[in-house]
Each structure stands twice: as structure tokens, then as C-alpha cells.
C-alpha positions in Angstrom: 102.5 -56.5 -16.6 105.3 -55.3 -14.3 105.1 -55.6 -10.5 104.1 -52.0 -9.9 101.3 -52.5 -12.4 100.0 -55.6 -10.8 100.1 -53.8 -7.3 98.0 -51.0 -8.8 95.6 -53.3 -10.2 95.1 -55.2 -7.1 94.6 -52.2 -5.0 92.1 -51.0 -7.6 90.2 -54.3 -7.3 90.1 -54.2 -3.5 88.8 -50.6 -3.6 86.2 -51.5 -6.0 85.1 -54.6 -3.8 85.3 -52.4 -0.6 82.9 -49.8 -2.2 80.5 -52.4 -3.5 80.4 -54.0 0.0 80.1 -50.5 1.7 77.2 -49.6 -0.6 75.4 -53.0 -0.2 75.7 -52.7 3.7 74.5 -49.1 3.6 71.4 -50.3 1.6 70.8 -53.1 4.0 70.8 -51.1 7.0 68.5 -48.5 5.6 64.9 -48.7 6.6 62.6 -50.1 3.9 59.5 -48.7 5.2 57.5 -51.7 4.0 55.5 -52.6 7.2 56.6 -50.0 9.6 56.1 -46.3 8.5 55.3 -47.4 4.9 54.8 -43.6 4.0 58.8 -43.5 3.8 58.6 -45.7 0.6 56.1 -43.4 -1.3 58.8 -41.2 -2.8 60.6 -44.1 -4.4 57.6 -45.8 -6.1 57.2 -42.8 -8.4 60.3 -43.8 -10.2 58.8 -46.9 -11.7 55.7 -44.8 -12.9 57.3 -41.6 -14.0 56.4 -40.2 -17.5 53.2 -39.0 -19.1 51.0 -37.8 -16.2 48.9 -34.9 -17.0 48.5 -34.1 -13.2 51.1 -34.1 -10.4 50.1 -33.4 -6.8 52.5 -32.1 -4.2 52.2 -31.9 -0.6 51.8 -33.7 2.7 49.2 -36.4 3.9 46.6 -34.0 2.8 47.2 -35.2 -0.7 48.2 -38.9 -0.6 45.3 -39.7 1.7 42.6 -37.5 0.1 42.9 -37.8 -3.9 42.9 -41.0 -5.8 44.3 -41.1 -9.2 42.5 -44.2 -9.9 39.2 -42.5 -9.4 40.4 -39.5 -11.6 41.1 -42.0 -14.4 38.0 -44.0 -14.1 35.7 -41.2 -14.2 37.6 -38.6 -16.4 40.5 -40.5 -18.1 42.9 -38.2 -16.3 46.5 -39.6 -15.7 47.7 -38.5 -12.5 50.2 -39.1 -9.7 50.4 -38.1 -6.1 54.0 -37.3 -5.0 53.1 -36.6 -1.4 55.1 -37.5 1.7 54.6 -36.9 5.4 55.0 -33.3 6.6 56.2 -32.3 3.3 57.4 -28.8 3.8 57.1 -26.0 1.0 60.8 -26.4 0.0 60.6 -30.1 -0.2 57.6 -29.8 -2.5 59.8 -27.3 -4.7 62.7 -29.9 -5.0 60.2 -32.7 -5.6 58.6 -30.6 -8.4 62.3 -29.9 -9.7 62.9 -33.5 -9.9 59.6 -34.4 -11.3 60.4 -32.1 -14.4 63.6 -34.2 -15.1 61.1 -37.1 -15.8 58.1 -35.6 -17.3 56.2 -32.4 -17.9 52.8 -32.4 -16.3 49.9 -30.4 -17.9 49.1 -29.2 -14.2 50.8 -29.3 -10.9 48.4 -29.3 -7.9 50.2 -27.9 -4.6 48.4 -28.4 -1.3 48.9 -25.2 0.6 48.7 -26.7 4.2 52.5 -26.6 4.4 52.6 -22.8 4.2 51.8 -22.8 7.9 55.3 -24.4 8.7 58.6 -22.4 8.3 61.2 -24.7 9.9 62.2 -28.4 9.7 60.1 -30.4 11.9 62.3 -33.4 12.8 64.7 -35.8 11.4 62.1 -38.5 11.5 59.8 -36.6 9.1 62.9 -35.7 6.9 63.9 -39.3 6.5 60.6 -40.3 5.2 60.8 -37.9 2.3 64.7 -37.8 1.7 65.9 -41.5 2.2 64.7 -42.9 -0.8 64.9 -40.0 -3.4 67.4 -40.7 -6.0 70.6 -38.7 -6.2 70.5 -35.5 -8.0 70.8 -31.7 -7.4 67.3 -31.7 -6.1 68.2 -34.2 -3.5 71.1 -32.3 -2.3 68.8 -29.1 -2.3 66.2 -30.8 -0.3 68.6 -32.1 2.3 70.5 -28.8 2.6 67.2 -26.9 3.3 65.6 -29.7 5.6 68.2 -30.9 7.9 67.9 -29.9 11.6 70.7 -28.6 13.8 71.5 -32.2 15.1 71.7 -33.6 11.8 74.7 -34.1 9.4 74.6 -33.9 5.5 77.0 -37.0 5.2 74.6 -39.2 7.1 72.3 -38.7 4.0 75.2 -39.4 1.6 76.3 -42.4 3.6 73.2 -44.0 5.5 75.6 -46.4 7.4 76.6 -43.3 9.5 72.8 -43.0 10.7 71.8 -46.5 10.6 74.9 -48.5 11.8 73.1 -49.5 15.0 70.5 -51.5 12.8 72.6 -54.4 12.6 71.0 -56.4 15.5 67.4 -55.1 14.3 67.6 -56.5 10.6 64.5 -58.6 9.5 63.8 -60.6 6.5 62.1 -57.4 5.2 65.5 -55.7 4.9 66.8 -58.5 2.6 63.7 -59.0 0.6 63.5 -55.4 -0.3 67.1 -54.6 -0.6 67.1 -53.5 -4.3 63.4 -52.5 -4.9 60.5 -51.8 -2.6 56.9 -52.9 -3.3 54.1 -50.7 -4.2 51.9 -49.9 -1.4 50.0 -47.0 -3.1 48.0 -46.5 -6.3 49.9 -43.9 -8.0 50.7 -42.4 -4.7 47.3 -42.6 -3.1 47.3 -44.4 0.1 44.0 -46.4 0.5 42.0 -46.4 3.8 38.5 -48.0 4.0 38.2 -47.6 7.9 35.5 -45.4 9.2 36.2 -43.5 12.3 33.7 -40.6 12.5 34.7 -37.2 13.5 34.2 -36.6 17.3 35.3 -33.8 19.4 38.4 -31.9 18.2 41.1 -29.8 20.1 39.9 -26.2 20.9 40.8 -23.7 18.1 43.7 -21.6 19.5 44.1 -18.0 18.9 47.5 -17.4 17.4 49.7 -14.4 18.0 50.8 -14.3 14.4 48.9 -15.7 11.3 51.5 -14.4 8.7 53.2 -17.0 6.5 56.9 -16.7 6.6 59.3 -15.4 3.8 60.8 -18.7 3.2 57.3 -20.2 2.5 56.6 -17.4 0.1 60.3 -17.8 -1.3 59.4 -21.5 -2.2 56.1 -20.9 -3.3 57.4 -18.5 -5.7 60.1 -20.9 -6.9 57.4 -23.4 -7.5 55.3 -20.9 -9.4 58.2 -19.9 -11.6 59.4 -23.5 -12.2 55.9 -24.3 -13.5 55.8 -21.1 -15.7 59.4 -22.1 -17.1 57.9 -25.5 -18.3 54.5 -24.4 -19.5 52.8 -26.1 -16.6 49.7 -24.7 -14.9 50.1 -24.4 -11.0 46.7 -25.0 -9.1 46.6 -24.3 -5.2 44.4 -26.5 -3.2 43.5 -26.9 0.7 42.2 -30.3 1.2 39.2 -30.7 3.3 40.3 -31.4 6.8 38.6 -30.5 10.2 41.9 -30.4 12.0 44.4 -28.7 12.3 42.5 -25.6 11.8 42.8 -23.7 8.5 42.4 -20.2 9.7 40.6 -17.4 7.6 43.7 -15.5 8.0 45.6 -18.3 6.1 43.0 -18.4 3.5 43.0 -14.8 2.8 46.8 -14.8 2.2 46.5 -17.6 -0.2 43.7 -16.0 -2.0 45.5 -12.7 -2.3 48.5 -14.7 -3.7 46.5 -16.5 -6.2 44.8 -13.4 -7.3 48.1 -11.6 -7.6 49.5 -14.2 -10.0 46.6 -15.4 -11.7 46.4 -18.8 -9.9 43.3 -20.9 -9.3 42.8 -21.7 -5.6 40.3 -24.1 -4.3 39.4 -24.5 -0.6 37.7 -27.8 -0.6 37.0 -27.5 3.2 34.5 -24.7 2.2 33.1 -26.9 -0.5 32.5 -29.9 1.6 28.8 -29.8 1.5 28.9 -29.2 -2.4 31.4 -32.2 -2.8 29.0 -34.3 -0.6 31.5 -35.0 2.3 30.1 -36.5 5.4 32.6 -36.5 8.3 30.6 -39.1 10.2 31.5 -41.6 7.5 34.1 -40.3 5.1 37.2 -40.1 7.3 39.3 -42.8 8.8 40.8 -40.8 11.7 38.0 -38.6 13.1 38.2 -35.7 10.4 42.0 -35.3 9.9 42.0 -37.3 6.6 39.5 -38.7 4.3 39.0 -42.3 3.9 38.2 -44.2 0.5 34.7 -43.1 0.4 35.6 -39.4 1.0 38.5 -39.5 -1.4 36.3 -40.9 -4.2 33.9 -38.0 -3.7 36.6 -35.5 -3.5 38.4 -37.0 -6.6 35.1 -37.0 -8.6 34.4 -33.3 -7.8 38.1 -32.2 -8.5 38.3 -34.3 -11.7 35.2 -32.6 -13.1 37.0 -29.2 -12.3 40.2 -30.2 -13.8 38.5 -31.4 -17.0 36.1 -28.5 -17.5 37.9 -25.6 -16.0 41.6 -26.6 -16.8 41.3 -28.4 -20.0 42.9 -31.7 -18.7 42.4 -34.5 -21.3 40.5 -37.7 -21.1 42.9 -40.7 -22.2 40.4 -43.5 -21.8 40.4 -44.2 -25.6 44.0 -44.3 -25.9 44.8 -48.0 -26.1 48.2 -48.2 -24.4 47.3 -46.0 -21.5 43.9 -47.7 -21.2 45.3 -51.1 -21.1 47.8 -50.0 -18.2 45.1 -48.2 -16.1 42.5 -51.0 -16.7 45.1 -53.5 -15.1 45.6 -50.9 -12.2 42.0 -50.6 -11.5 41.6 -54.4 -11.4 44.1 -54.7 -8.7 42.8 -51.5 -7.0 39.2 -52.6 -7.0 40.2 -56.1 -5.9 42.0 -54.7 -2.8 39.1 -52.5 -2.0 36.8 -55.5 -2.1 39.1 -57.5 0.2 39.5 -54.9 2.5 35.7 -54.2 2.8 35.2 -57.9 3.2 37.6 -58.1 6.2 36.2 -54.8 7.7 32.5 -56.6 7.5 33.8 -59.6 9.0 35.5 -57.8 11.8 32.2 -55.8 12.5 30.1 -59.0 12.4 32.4 -60.5 15.2 
């Protein structure tokens, strides 16, 4: 090899080493969302579980706190995954659905319509909890472009070091332990809460000047509907039971009209709370905003029956490979519930 060739090779090696170091430092500085804001790790956990789910849930905290895929499997043999993230806006749900179809084709997609009330990005903090740990694809590019606030820059998502360079003196052992892979802190996307905080006084219901959902929300709801249609997937609209923020009748009417126009099923589980058996003195962990485990069990049992009888979702409990995988998950799930309940009882005894 001549001198010029050696020089080119040396420069190439240096550039490769620089790129590797740059990527590793970026990964190190990016928050891992393991003990602080663990909801930021939910999006990445799906990739280890992707494939062969009959039901995929999309939406905000009203899905990942309220629907337990473990209970859906236990009672009905339904294979499900909750792809929920904090403050997941309608366009975020669309791009997450688009990404999902790259990995699998579910029988049903369940979309929680609470996001229809929001027509603008909320904050960078919420954006990061959904976007940071998404894998790179056209869907991630789309979700960034539609979600970033005026103060944000697209390149800060491409190169996290531009956003997190100030974390050098805040690194902990967690940043090194979970450099390449985060641990699971959900059960197929379900965030488990056993605490009981009964519903008390809630903020006064405000009269709004305008109850109309914005065009951008309908645009992306249309895109979710059409995407499901293209892939032969049924779209089901739901509103999770929640005492606050208030779900106005005007909101409900718009969703019912939309569902009727396009032949979709819509279930407002808030109106069905009594039929489901929910008791907000014991089935919520935060005063009526979200369900705790006992509430999620009741809602999942009710909805599982609906999915089975009215939408033909299959029972997979007699399929050896699936049964083996879910039996192992259920053992861990039940063990954590038992341990959590024991700690809670010990705390109450003190």
C-alpha cells in the first residue's frame, strides 16, 4: 500500500473510532428512565416483545394505567400489548401505529380518544418520554417533525448529545448499567399500581368556549383509521373511565358521530363504570384520575369479554408456545403483585 493509501486508511479508522465514541457518549448521556420518569422507557420495551399480538392499545396514561394484557390473557387468552406513553397526542399514536405495522399486524388496534382534546404539542418533556427511545425509522422522523415545540430543534433528537451534554456531572450508575438495554418495568406495556387513593374532591368542571376537536386531530384519526383499513386491522375507539380531566358530553357526541360515520365501535367506559363494577373509593391509585390494579382487573375482564364475543379476538391459551411464554409472565406478574400487596399491608400495620 502506498503512502496515500495508508493516509486514507488512517483517516478512515480515526473517523470510525470518532463516530463510535460519539454514539456511545450520546447513549450514555441520554436519560435511561429507569428510576426517574420510568414512563420514558415504555416505548423501547415493545421491541423485545413485538410480534403476534392480536390487540395493540394506543394512547396516553389512560391506556397504560388501565388495561392489563396479563389479565386479558389470563381470562380470555388474548395476546395484547399497550403502546402507551405520557401525553401521547393523536399524531404520535398514528406514527406509533405505523411503526407497529412494521413489526406485526394485529387483529385489533384500540385507540383511546382522550388525546382528541389536544391539538398542539404540550412540552419538550412529554415529547422526550415518547420519542427518545423510539428506534430510527420514517415513523420516528414523522413523530419528531409533528411534535417538536418552537423552542426545540430536530437535530437534538438525531444527536442527543446536543440536548443532554450538561448531564456529564449528573451521571449515575444507572446510566452505565442500562447503556445498551433498559429493563422491563411494565407487563406488556401495563404499569402496575396497587396503591389505593380514593377519589375525593375534584376541580370544578369548567365551561369551555369551544368544544370542537381541531382539524389536525381529525386528520390523524383519519390516518389511523385508513392505516388500519389498509392492513386489515379493526380500529376500536375507547374512552377510559376517569373522573378527571372531564370528558364533556360535547366530546362524546363528536366521537359517536365519527364512529357511526365510519362504522367503528366506540366504548365510553366511564358511562359503563357501574356495569364494569368500578368503585372509585378503592379502584384508583390517584384519586380518580387513573385505575389501580383492582380497577384495571375489572376493566380488562369486562373489555376482554367484549373483544372476544363482539370482535372475534381469539383465545390462545391452548397454543403451547404462547401458553408457555404467558405462563412465565403471569408467574412474575403475580409474584410482584403479591410482594407489592405485602409491603403495602406492612406499611398500613405500622
